[in-house]
C-alpha positions in Angstrom: 145.8 89.6 109.0 148.7 90.5 106.8 149.2 94.0 105.5 151.5 95.0 102.6 152.6 98.6 102.1 154.8 100.0 99.3 156.5 103.3 99.3 159.1 105.2 97.3 157.5 106.0 94.0 157.6 109.4 92.4 158.5 111.5 89.4 162.1 111.1 88.0 163.8 112.2 84.8 165.1 109.6 82.3 168.3 108.1 83.4 167.5 108.7 87.1 167.0 106.3 90.0 164.4 105.4 92.5 164.2 102.9 95.4 160.9 101.3 96.2 160.2 99.7 99.6 157.7 97.0 100.6 156.9 96.1 104.1 154.7 93.1 105.2 153.3 93.2 108.7 150.9 91.1 110.8 151.0 87.7 112.3 153.4 86.3 109.7 154.9 82.9 110.2 156.9 82.4 107.0 157.5 84.4 103.9 158.3 82.4 100.8 158.5 85.0 98.1 158.4 88.8 97.8 157.7 90.0 94.3 157.5 93.3 92.5 154.9 93.8 89.7 154.0 96.8 87.6 151.1 97.8 85.5 151.3 100.6 82.9 148.1 102.3 81.6 146.3 100.0 79.2 148.6 97.1 79.8 148.4 93.9 81.9 150.2 93.6 85.2 153.8 92.4 84.6 156.1 90.5 86.9 159.3 92.6 87.4 161.4 90.8 90.0 161.2 88.2 92.7 163.3 87.2 95.7 162.7 83.9 97.6 163.3 82.9 101.2 166.5 81.4 99.9 167.5 84.6 98.2 167.0 83.3 94.7 166.4 86.2 92.3 164.5 86.5 89.0 164.0 89.5 86.7 162.0 90.3 83.6 164.4 90.7 80.7 163.6 94.4 80.3 165.0 95.4 83.7 168.0 93.1 83.9 171.2 95.1 84.7 169.1 98.1 85.8 166.9 97.0 88.6 168.0 95.1 91.8 165.7 93.4 94.2 166.8 92.8 97.8 165.5 92.0 101.2 165.9 93.8 104.5 167.5 92.3 107.6 164.1 91.5 109.1 163.2 89.4 106.0 159.7 91.0 105.8 160.9 93.9 103.8 161.8 94.0 100.1 163.4 96.8 98.1 163.6 97.5 94.4 166.5 99.7 93.4 165.8 101.1 89.9 168.6 102.7 88.0 168.8 104.1 84.5 165.0 104.6 84.4 163.3 105.1 81.1 159.9 106.4 80.1 158.7 102.8 79.5 159.3 102.0 83.2 156.4 104.3 84.0 153.7 102.3 85.8 152.1 101.6 89.1 154.4 99.2 91.0 152.9 96.6 93.3 154.4 94.4 95.9 153.1 90.9 96.4 154.0 88.8 99.4 153.4 85.0 99.7 153.8 82.9 102.8 151.9 81.7 105.8 150.4 83.5 108.8 149.0 82.6 112.2 145.2 83.4 112.4 144.5 85.1 115.8 140.9 85.2 117.0 139.5 88.1 119.0 139.9 85.9 122.1 143.6 85.7 121.4 143.6 82.1 120.5 145.8 81.1 117.6 145.1 78.6 114.9 147.4 76.6 112.6 149.3 78.5 109.9 147.4 79.4 106.7 148.7 80.5 103.4 148.4 84.0 102.1 149.2 86.0 99.0 148.7 89.7 99.6 149.1 92.8 97.5 150.0 96.3 98.5 148.1 99.4 97.3 150.7 100.3 94.7 153.1 103.2 94.2 153.2 105.3 91.1 156.5 105.6 89.2 156.6 108.2 86.5 159.7 108.7 84.3 159.5 111.9 82.3 161.5 114.9 81.4 
């Protein structure tokens, strides 16, 4: 009952910039962590950046100083500002959201919060001249 949708990918030349967006929707009670991952062809999925409910940030070394993760005012939105992009940044970028949600039955009755860890469908980022 939680949906995650990414947007903002595309084709950009080396040295260019892109801004990815991630929106989580549904009967969300709490969001603990929003994270961006990426997966290049033939490689494992890699954690790129995270932001917690307390606004603690982490980055993989390869993007430090170039990428910035942030949250929107509604706290259910995360952004990844990517600058000075290089061909090795080419990948499908995925958003992962972890937290708790309120299960709502068809009758409308609500249950106690349950944990979730949901992924978006991914957005392609291609860096090429």
